[in-house]
C-alpha positions in Angstrom: 74.8 95.0 86.8 74.9 98.5 85.2 72.7 101.8 86.3 70.9 100.0 88.9 70.3 101.5 92.2 70.5 98.8 94.8 71.7 99.1 98.3 73.9 96.7 100.7 73.0 94.1 102.8 75.6 94.4 106.3 77.2 98.1 107.3 76.6 99.7 103.7 73.3 98.8 104.0 72.9 100.5 107.5 75.0 103.3 106.5 72.4 103.8 103.6 75.2 103.3 100.4 73.2 103.1 97.3 74.7 100.9 93.9 74.1 104.0 90.7 76.6 101.9 89.2 78.5 98.2 88.9 80.7 96.7 87.0 84.3 95.5 86.8 85.9 98.7 85.5 84.0 101.2 87.9 81.6 101.5 90.7 79.4 104.5 91.6 78.3 104.3 95.2 76.0 107.2 96.2 75.0 107.7 99.9 73.5 110.5 101.9 75.3 112.3 104.8 72.9 111.6 108.4 73.2 111.5 112.1 74.7 107.5 111.3 77.6 108.9 110.0 78.7 112.1 112.3 81.4 112.1 115.5 80.9 113.8 117.8 82.5 118.1 116.0 79.4 117.3 113.6 81.5 116.0 110.7 81.2 112.1 108.9 83.8 109.8 110.3 86.3 108.9 109.4 85.8 105.1 109.5 82.4 105.6 106.8 85.0 106.9 104.3 87.3 103.8 104.6 83.4 101.8 104.4 82.6 103.4 101.3 86.0 102.8 100.5 86.5 99.4 100.5 82.7 98.6 100.2 83.0 100.3 96.0 86.7 98.7 95.9 85.2 95.5 97.2 82.6 95.5 94.9 84.1 96.3 91.5 86.8 93.4 92.1 84.9 90.7 92.6 82.3 92.1 89.6 85.9 91.6 87.8 86.7 88.7 89.2 83.2 87.3 88.5 82.6 83.4 89.1 87.1 82.6 89.6 87.2 83.3 93.0 86.4 85.9 96.1 88.3 89.0 97.1 89.0 90.0 99.8 91.0 93.6 101.8 94.3 93.2 102.7 95.2 97.1 102.8 92.9 100.8 103.0 94.1 104.1 103.1 92.6 106.7 102.7 92.9 110.3 103.4 90.1 112.9 104.5 90.5 116.3 102.5 87.4 118.1 102.9 84.3 117.7 105.6 81.0 116.8 105.3 77.8 117.4 107.4 74.6 115.6 107.5 72.3 116.2 104.3 75.4 116.1 102.1 75.0 113.9 99.2 78.2 112.6 98.7 79.2 110.3 95.4 81.8 107.6 95.9 84.0 106.1 92.5 85.7 103.1 92.7 88.6 102.4 89.5 91.1 99.9 88.8 94.8 100.3 89.2 95.3 97.2 88.9 93.6 94.3 88.0 96.1 90.3 88.5 95.6 86.7 88.9 96.7 87.3 92.8 95.2 91.0 93.7 93.6 93.9 92.6 94.3 97.9 93.6 91.5 100.1 93.5 91.7 104.1 93.3 88.5 105.6 95.0 87.2 109.2 95.3 84.5 110.5 97.2 83.0 114.1 95.9 80.3 116.0 97.3 77.5 118.1 95.0 79.2 119.9 93.6 82.4 118.0 92.8 85.0 119.1 95.2 86.5 116.2 95.9 85.5 115.0 100.1 88.4 111.6 100.3 90.3 109.7 98.2 92.1 106.3 98.6 93.3 103.4 97.4 91.9 99.8 98.5 94.3 96.4 97.8 92.1 93.1 97.5 93.8 90.0 97.3 91.9 87.8 95.2 90.9 84.2 96.6 89.4 80.8 96.3 86.0 80.3 96.6 82.9 81.0 95.3 80.8 85.0 95.5 77.7 84.3 96.9 74.7 83.3 93.8 73.0 85.9 94.3 75.9 88.7 94.1 76.1 86.9 90.8 73.1 87.0 89.4 72.7 90.9 90.2 75.3 90.8 87.3 73.6 88.1 85.3 75.6 85.5 86.0 78.5 84.0 85.4 
């Protein structure tokens, strides 16, 4: 799937993540900071960045692996570099560092509307035996 906006079920749906681009080489997620993303001091909670980073990496990793197995996150290392507040539009991009037989490593960056880096990180995925949801593969155009 590429250049087709979709939203995610589960946590990503609750947090309002929208997938603007999905491929095995890159995923772009856009989202607008709302009150549900904030910690008590009025800035985005670090866990939200971890969630969007893992969601973007897992989606990209599964798009790359396709029907040859399923991916699961095994490590998420996220650095918080700049504050974001309610109303800020953010863009999260995942690109591969390494894609192998048993694991993948993805680099993820989140930027604000001015293109300034807000957070960056890496997510390691394990490639496991199994079948991804048919709905996911259908969005990619089949296996």
